[in-house]
C-alpha positions as CSV (number, residue, x, y, z in Angstrom):
1,X,-24.8,-25.4,-25.1
2,X,-24.4,-29.1,-26.1
3,X,-20.9,-30.6,-26.3
4,X,-21.6,-31.6,-29.9
5,X,-22.3,-28.0,-30.9
6,X,-19.0,-26.9,-29.2
7,X,-17.0,-29.5,-31.1
8,X,-18.4,-28.1,-34.4
9,X,-17.8,-24.5,-33.4
10,X,-14.2,-25.1,-32.6
11,X,-13.7,-27.4,-35.6
12,X,-12.4,-29.9,-33.0
13,X,-11.1,-33.4,-33.1
14,X,-12.4,-35.6,-30.2
15,X,-9.6,-37.5,-28.5
16,X,-11.6,-39.5,-26.0
17,X,-14.7,-41.7,-26.1
18,X,-17.6,-42.9,-24.1
19,X,-19.2,-39.6,-23.2
20,X,-22.6,-38.1,-24.0
21,X,-22.3,-35.7,-27.0
22,X,-25.5,-34.0,-25.8
23,X,-24.0,-33.1,-22.4
24,X,-24.8,-29.5,-21.6
25,X,-21.9,-27.2,-20.9
26,X,-22.8,-24.3,-18.7
27,X,-20.0,-21.8,-19.8
28,X,-16.4,-21.5,-20.6
29,X,-13.0,-20.3,-19.6
30,X,-9.5,-20.1,-21.1
31,X,-6.5,-20.7,-18.8
32,X,-3.0,-22.2,-18.8
33,X,-2.5,-21.9,-15.0
34,X,-4.2,-24.8,-13.3
35,X,-4.2,-22.8,-10.0
36,X,-6.5,-20.3,-11.8
37,X,-8.8,-23.1,-12.9
38,X,-9.2,-24.2,-9.3
39,X,-9.6,-20.7,-8.0
40,X,-11.8,-19.0,-10.6
41,X,-13.8,-21.5,-12.7
42,X,-17.3,-22.6,-11.9
43,X,-18.5,-26.3,-12.2
44,X,-19.6,-27.4,-15.6
45,X,-17.2,-25.2,-17.6
46,X,-15.5,-25.9,-20.8
47,X,-11.7,-25.4,-20.3
48,X,-9.7,-24.1,-23.2
49,X,-5.9,-24.5,-22.6
50,X,-2.6,-24.9,-24.2
51,X,-1.3,-27.0,-21.4
52,X,-1.2,-30.7,-22.3
53,X,0.0,-32.5,-19.1
54,X,-2.0,-35.0,-17.0
55,X,-2.3,-32.2,-14.5
56,X,-4.9,-30.6,-16.7
57,X,-7.1,-33.7,-16.4
58,X,-6.5,-34.0,-12.6
59,X,-7.4,-30.3,-12.2
60,X,-10.5,-30.7,-14.4
61,X,-11.6,-33.6,-12.3
62,X,-11.3,-31.5,-9.1
63,X,-13.0,-28.4,-10.6
64,X,-15.8,-30.4,-12.2
65,X,-14.9,-29.2,-15.7
66,X,-17.3,-30.5,-18.4
67,X,-14.7,-30.9,-21.1
68,X,-11.2,-29.7,-22.2
69,X,-10.3,-28.2,-25.5
70,X,-6.5,-28.0,-26.4
71,X,-5.8,-25.0,-28.5
72,X,-3.3,-24.4,-31.3
73,X,-3.5,-28.1,-32.4
74,X,-1.8,-29.3,-29.2
75,X,-2.3,-33.0,-28.4
76,X,-1.8,-34.6,-24.9
77,X,0.2,-37.8,-24.5
78,X,-1.5,-41.2,-24.8
79,X,-1.2,-41.5,-21.0
80,X,-3.1,-38.3,-20.5
81,X,-5.8,-39.4,-22.9
82,X,-6.1,-42.7,-21.1
83,X,-6.5,-40.8,-17.8
84,X,-9.2,-38.6,-19.3
85,X,-11.0,-41.7,-20.6
86,X,-10.8,-43.3,-17.1
87,X,-12.2,-40.1,-15.5
88,X,-14.8,-39.7,-18.3
89,X,-13.6,-36.2,-19.2
90,X,-13.9,-35.3,-22.9
91,X,-10.7,-34.1,-24.6
92,X,-10.9,-32.2,-27.8
93,X,-8.1,-30.6,-29.9
94,X,-8.5,-27.6,-32.2
95,X,-6.1,-26.0,-34.6
96,X,-7.3,-22.5,-33.6
97,X,-5.8,-20.3,-31.0
98,X,-7.3,-19.6,-27.6
99,X,-8.4,-16.0,-28.4
100,X,-10.1,-17.2,-31.6
101,X,-11.9,-20.0,-29.9
102,X,-13.1,-18.0,-26.9
103,X,-14.5,-15.4,-29.4
104,X,-16.3,-18.0,-31.4
105,X,-17.8,-19.7,-28.4
106,X,-18.9,-16.4,-26.7
107,X,-20.4,-15.2,-30.0
108,X,-22.4,-18.4,-30.2
109,X,-23.8,-17.8,-26.7
110,X,-21.5,-19.7,-24.4
111,X,-21.1,-17.5,-21.3
112,X,-18.1,-17.0,-19.1
113,X,-17.9,-19.2,-16.0
114,X,-14.9,-17.3,-14.5
115,X,-15.5,-15.7,-11.2
116,X,-13.9,-12.3,-10.4
117,X,-10.7,-12.3,-8.5
């Protein structure tokens, strides 16, 4: 699924720039524990999270996450947005909750990229 389509589905606001809106996202995952992201998410995933620290961007970089969606209207600090711009990781915020967004994306055909424990 293209990143542009994901932004529309989540009714998202893009917080970063300089990335390809046609980038393909392979699947998705919702997580607030960054240790779970490192342990259970495959590369190319969309990460939905309520955690807004710079650690999310650093973890996304290590896990080869395609983009990050902050749920419940959360917004990271300007420093975190700057770090994401530097690392070329798209950041998006959506007013909807994680459960709602996971459902919308799955229903639209985005598969899970979580591996079993």
